[in-house]
matplotlib code that plots the C-alpha trace (Angstrom):
import matplotlib.pyplot as plt

x = [93.7, 93.0, 94.7, 96.2, 98.3, 100.0, 101.3, 102.9, 105.2, 107.1, 105.9, 102.6, 99.4, 100.3, 100.3, 97.4, 98.1, 96.8, 99.2, 102.1, 101.7, 100.5, 98.1, 97.1, 94.7, 95.6, 96.4, 93.4, 93.6, 92.5, 95.7, 98.0, 101.4, 102.5, 106.0, 105.5, 103.8, 106.7, 109.3, 107.4, 106.9, 111.1, 111.4, 108.8, 109.1, 107.2, 105.4, 103.7, 100.5, 99.3, 97.5, 96.1, 96.3, 100.2, 101.1, 99.0, 101.1, 104.5, 103.3, 101.9, 105.0, 107.6, 105.5, 105.8, 109.7, 111.5, 114.2, 115.3, 113.6, 111.4, 108.5, 108.5, 106.0, 103.4, 103.3, 103.4, 100.1, 98.3, 98.7, 97.6, 94.8, 93.6, 94.0, 94.7, 97.4, 99.1, 101.7, 103.5, 102.4, 105.1, 107.8, 107.2, 107.8, 110.9, 112.4, 112.1, 114.0, 116.5, 116.7, 116.9, 119.7, 122.1, 121.4, 122.8, 125.6, 126.2, 126.1, 128.4, 130.8, 130.7, 131.4, 134.1, 135.6, 135.4, 136.6, 140.0, 140.7, 140.3, 142.3, 144.8, 144.6, 145.0, 148.1, 149.5, 149.5, 151.0, 153.6, 154.5, 154.4, 156.5, 159.2, 159.2, 159.5, 162.8, 164.4, 164.0, 165.6, 168.2, 168.4, 168.8, 171.3, 169.5, 170.5, 169.8, 166.2, 165.4, 166.3, 164.6, 161.5, 162.3, 162.8, 160.1, 157.4, 159.0, 159.0, 154.8, 154.1, 155.8, 154.7, 150.8, 151.2, 153.0, 150.5, 147.7, 149.4, 149.7, 145.9, 145.1, 146.7, 145.3, 142.1, 142.3, 143.6, 140.9, 138.4, 140.3, 139.7, 136.2, 135.8, 134.8, 138.0, 137.0, 137.0, 139.6, 142.6, 140.7, 140.8]
y = [134.8, 131.4, 128.4, 129.8, 132.7, 130.2, 128.8, 132.0, 132.5, 129.3, 131.2, 130.4, 133.1, 136.9, 138.2, 140.1, 143.5, 143.8, 141.4, 142.8, 145.4, 147.2, 150.4, 151.5, 149.6, 146.8, 148.0, 147.9, 146.1, 148.8, 150.9, 148.8, 150.6, 149.5, 150.0, 147.6, 144.9, 145.3, 144.5, 142.0, 140.5, 140.7, 139.3, 136.2, 135.8, 133.3, 132.7, 135.3, 135.1, 139.1, 138.3, 141.6, 139.5, 138.3, 142.3, 142.9, 139.7, 141.3, 145.0, 143.8, 141.7, 145.3, 147.5, 145.8, 146.3, 149.2, 150.7, 154.3, 156.3, 157.5, 155.7, 155.7, 158.7, 155.8, 154.4, 158.4, 158.5, 155.2, 156.7, 160.4, 158.4, 156.5, 159.4, 163.0, 164.9, 161.7, 162.1, 165.1, 164.0, 160.8, 163.6, 165.8, 162.6, 162.1, 165.7, 165.3, 162.3, 163.0, 166.6, 164.0, 162.1, 165.2, 167.1, 163.8, 163.6, 167.0, 166.5, 163.5, 165.1, 167.8, 165.3, 163.7, 166.8, 167.9, 164.8, 165.0, 168.5, 167.6, 164.3, 166.9, 169.1, 166.1, 164.8, 168.3, 168.8, 165.2, 166.0, 169.0, 167.5, 164.7, 167.3, 169.4, 166.6, 165.5, 169.0, 169.5, 165.7, 167.1, 169.8, 167.5, 165.7, 162.7, 163.8, 160.1, 159.9, 163.5, 162.8, 159.5, 161.3, 163.6, 161.4, 159.5, 162.0, 163.3, 160.0, 159.6, 162.6, 161.5, 158.0, 159.2, 161.8, 159.3, 156.3, 158.9, 159.6, 156.2, 155.5, 158.2, 156.9, 153.8, 154.8, 157.1, 154.4, 151.7, 154.9, 155.1, 151.1, 151.3, 153.9, 152.5, 152.7, 155.4, 157.7, 156.1, 158.0, 161.3, 160.7]
z = [39.8, 37.0, 37.5, 33.9, 36.0, 37.7, 35.0, 33.9, 36.8, 39.0, 41.8, 41.6, 41.6, 41.8, 45.6, 46.9, 47.2, 51.2, 51.9, 49.8, 51.4, 48.4, 49.5, 45.6, 43.9, 41.2, 37.8, 35.9, 32.4, 30.4, 32.0, 30.9, 29.9, 26.5, 27.2, 30.0, 27.4, 25.6, 28.3, 29.3, 25.5, 25.0, 28.8, 28.4, 24.4, 22.5, 26.5, 26.6, 25.2, 25.4, 28.9, 30.8, 33.8, 33.3, 33.4, 36.5, 38.3, 37.1, 38.0, 41.6, 41.9, 40.9, 42.6, 45.7, 46.3, 46.3, 48.0, 50.0, 52.5, 49.8, 48.1, 44.2, 42.8, 41.4, 45.1, 46.4, 44.2, 45.6, 49.0, 48.2, 46.3, 49.6, 51.8, 50.2, 51.8, 53.3, 50.3, 52.4, 55.6, 54.4, 52.9, 56.3, 57.7, 56.3, 56.2, 59.9, 60.4, 58.1, 60.2, 63.0, 62.0, 60.6, 65.0, 66.2, 63.7, 64.7, 68.5, 67.9, 66.1, 68.8, 72.0, 70.0, 69.4, 72.8, 74.2, 71.9, 73.5, 76.7, 75.9, 74.6, 78.0, 80.2, 78.3, 78.1, 81.7, 82.6, 80.3, 82.0, 85.3, 83.6, 82.3, 85.5, 87.4, 85.4, 85.4, 89.6, 89.8, 87.7, 90.1, 92.8, 91.3, 89.9, 86.4, 84.9, 86.6, 85.4, 81.8, 82.0, 82.9, 80.3, 77.2, 78.7, 78.1, 74.8, 73.6, 74.8, 72.9, 69.9, 70.0, 70.2, 67.2, 64.8, 66.2, 65.3, 61.9, 60.5, 61.6, 59.9, 56.8, 56.8, 57.1, 54.2, 52.4, 53.1, 52.0, 49.0, 48.2, 48.9, 46.2, 42.4, 40.5, 38.4, 41.5, 43.0, 40.7, 41.7, 45.7]

ax = plt.figure().add_subplot(projection="3d")
ax.plot(x, y, z, "-o")
ax.set_aspect("equal")
plt.show()
């Protein structure tokens, strides 16, 4: 790099592609995209002198960053140029990871559903025992204790039901608020 390139950006010289994690070759001056040059001209204004090194510098910075699990097509092409078949391997790896994640989510959901059913079963058995105990107490002449036991069991079931319902409504409202404003009306 020349000292002239250092003056182009306050960040200093363009990063070495090997240090930035780029695998593909640097963009040669003769392959400069006219649309990229025009966009650079618009951004830099009069300070852009048409130097192809500026285009390569900015192209390296842009190519070094991307979001998401899938690299951009140009980077996949670069991997494919360096090692034929690597793009297919990358895609296969992403598909395998996605399938693994979906399998874990399915197992987690199934385990949560199973736990809820087990919890509901135990709650039913416990409530049934308390109600039968309350009826037995009434039969033995302890009507106050019997009615209290029955009332306690019914109140516990009602409180659990209402609490769960309230929690579901709060979660739904939080999800609605997290949506963008244009999607909130339809939700």
